C-alpha positions as a Python dict, from the first residue, in 0.01 Angstrom:
ca = {
    (1, 'M'): (0, 0, 0),
    (2, 'V'): (-2, -377, 48),
    (3, 'W'): (250, -561, 269),
    (4, 'W'): (356, -925, 241),
    (5, 'I'): (503, -1097, 546),
    (6, 'Q'): (714, -1393, 435),
    (7, 'P'): (1031, -1585, 518),
    (8, 'L'): (1339, -1503, 311),
    (9, 'Q'): (1659, -1704, 301),
    (10, 'I'): (1959, -1504, 424),
    (11, 'A'): (2236, -1466, 165),
    (12, 'D'): (2609, -1458, 231),
    (13, 'D'): (2847, -1190, 96),
    (14, 'Q'): (2853, -1363, -245),
    (15, 'G'): (2473, -1374, -269),
    (16, 'Q'): (2449, -1748, -202),
    (17, 'G'): (2183, -1890, 30),
    (18, 'T'): (2306, -1973, 379),
    (19, 'G'): (2026, -2212, 480),
    (20, 'K'): (1922, -1962, 748),
    (21, 'W'): (1592, -1773, 735),
    (22, 'R'): (1443, -1445, 854),
    (23, 'L'): (1082, -1327, 850),
    (24, 'T'): (1053, -1016, 629),
    (25, 'A'): (803, -749, 529),
    (26, 'K'): (785, -627, 168),
    (27, 'S'): (545, -378, 12),
    (28, 'D'): (415, -330, -342),
    (29, 'E'): (574, 17, -363),
    (30, 'D'): (927, 103, -482),
    (31, 'G'): (1171, 91, -195),
    (32, 'G'): (932, -124, 6),
    (33, 'G'): (1170, -385, 140),
    (34, 'P'): (1224, -656, 212),
    (35, 'Y'): (1286, -551, 571),
    (36, 'G'): (1400, -807, 824),
    (37, 'L'): (1159, -826, 1116),
    (38, 'C'): (1418, -956, 1361),
    (39, 'E'): (1797, -965, 1376),
    (40, 'H'): (1842, -1333, 1456),
    (41, 'E'): (1852, -1622, 1209),
    (42, 'H'): (1631, -1930, 1200),
    (43, 'D'): (1712, -2284, 1086),
    (44, 'S'): (1388, -2332, 888),
    (45, 'V'): (1102, -2145, 720),
    (46, 'E'): (862, -2274, 986),
    (47, 'E'): (1082, -2151, 1269),
    (48, 'A'): (1102, -1804, 1109),
    (49, 'Q'): (724, -1794, 1062),
    (50, 'N'): (666, -1888, 1426),
    (51, 'C'): (916, -1641, 1575),
    (52, 'S'): (720, -1447, 1836),
    (53, 'K'): (954, -1146, 1815),
    (54, 'A'): (921, -1124, 1435),
    (55, 'R'): (542, -1174, 1449),
    (56, 'A'): (511, -892, 1702),
    (57, 'E'): (717, -669, 1472),
    (58, 'A'): (500, -772, 1173),
    (59, 'E'): (195, -628, 1350),
    (60, 'K'): (337, -281, 1270),
    (61, 'Y'): (284, -347, 899),
}
């Protein structure tokens, strides 16, 4: 199984982008995510990628 760690824009209830980001893990297997690696939202892709809490969680994958 291969995992990708990448930022994903958070969608609202209508599926529209909110401009907020979360670092996620996604695998190449069915049912493999994406899983949010932290509960809080970030204002940019760079901020999500540099989130120490999310990066620590990503180490599990």
